[in-house]
N, C-alpha and C positions, 0 to 999 in steps of 0.2 A: 230325260232330265234325272242327273243324279246330283247329290251332295256328298261331296269328299271333306272331311275336316281333319285339319292338324293344329295340334298345340306344341309350342315351345316355350320355355322360360329359362331366365338365366340371371345370375346375380350381377349387380352392377356397383361399384363404389361410389357413384354420385346421386346425391338426394334425388327422390323422385319429382320433385318441385322443378330441378333443374333440368332434368333429362325430358321432362314433358313441355317445359319451355323451349329447349331448342330443337328438340327432334319433333315436336309439334306444332306448337304455336309459332315458330318461328323458321321453320322448316324451309319456307320460299326463301328465306335470305342466307341461311346456313349452309344447308346441304350442297348447293352449287358453288359456294365459295371453298367448301371442303373438299369437294369430288368433282372439280371442273371437267376432270378427263371422260367423266360418266355422264355429268349432268349440267345441260347448259343453263336450264331454268326451271322453276315452279312458279306458275301465275294463279291467281285466282281468277277465273274465266267468269264465275257467275255467283252472286252472292257478297256477303262481308268476309269470308272466312270461316263462318261458324257453320252449325248444322244446316243442311240445304245447300250449302256452296258445292261447286264443282271448280277443283283445281286440275291444272293440267301439268304433267311432269315433262318436260321436253329433252330427251336425251342428246348426247353429242354424236358425232359421226362412228365412234367405235363402238357403240351399241349396236345389236341387231333389231332393237326396236327404235321408232321414231320418238313415240311419246305414249304415255297413258293418261288417262282422265279418271280422276278419283270423285265420288259423291261423299261429302261430309254427313255421316248418317248422327252422328252424336259427338259432342266435344263438352266434356264434364272437366272443367278446370279445377274443381274442389277436390275432386276423388282422382285427378290425373289419369282420366281415361278419355280414349278417343276411338270411335267407331267409324269406319269408312269403307265403301266400296267401289273397287276397280270397274269402270263401267264400260270403258272404251280404250282400244289401242293395245299395244303390247300382246300379251297372250290371248285378250278377249275378242271373240268374234269368229274364231276358227272354231275349237272346240268347246272354248268356255263362253258362257252366259256372263258370268261376272266372277269376283273373288271378293269375298267380305272379310274385313279384319277388324278385330277388337284387341287394342293394343293398351294394356294397363301397367302403370307403374306404381308399385306397393312399397311401402316403407320397410326397411330390414334394420335388425337391431344394429347393425354396423354403423349406421348414418346413410349406408347406401339404400339401394333399392332392390326389388326384383321385378324384372321386365317381363311380362306375361302377354304372349301373342298367340290368338286364335285365328286360323284363316280356313274359309269355308270356300270350297271351288264348286262351282254351279256349273254343270256341264250342258251342253247342247244335245238334244236326243239321247243316243245311245253312246256318245263320246266317253272314252275314260281318260282319267287322268293317270300320267305315269309318274312314278316314284321319282326318276331322274330330273323331271320337270319342276317338280315340288321341292326336290332337294337343291335346284338351281337358285330358285326363286327364295329359298330359306337362306341359302349361303349370302346371297346378295342383300338381303335385310339386315342379317347379321354383321356383315361388312360395314354396313353404314351405321349401325349401331356403335359400332366397336371403333369407328373413325370419330364420331361424335363424342363418346365417352374419351377416348385420348384427349380430344382437343379441351373439354371441359377439364380434365385433370391439369393440363398444362396450362389453363387460363381459369384460375379458381374465382377470380372476381365475374367472369363473364355469366349472365343469367343468374347472378345470386339473388 
């Protein structure tokens, strides 16, 4: 078993509370609405949506994955932090035991925020995570962030 860690951060013109509400707290409603060509649904299959809950993201036929399951490890509404672990589906099971994510939205002087994400890939046995596999996942995540950001800019009253 090996662990590979990656960190990325980027500036966002949206306040941290709005990004957190849209991208984390209401993702099960918002993401399938904004990206129906990729994501069919997001549903809580165990728990109340807080820490300890299990969510399943069901992808459209256009995706090369059918679904992924995430366990919510921490949901800190005051500090806009969400920690969750991909535990099943998608890339998990073949070479990967899990992927743990730490997502934070920190206030920036401009009224926007800095979005920080750390990903820890835990491999099975001696398997290795390839750079292009990581890049693909990072690009997908950035695409979702940018779609949500654009939606919030176009709809300033939403999640206010």
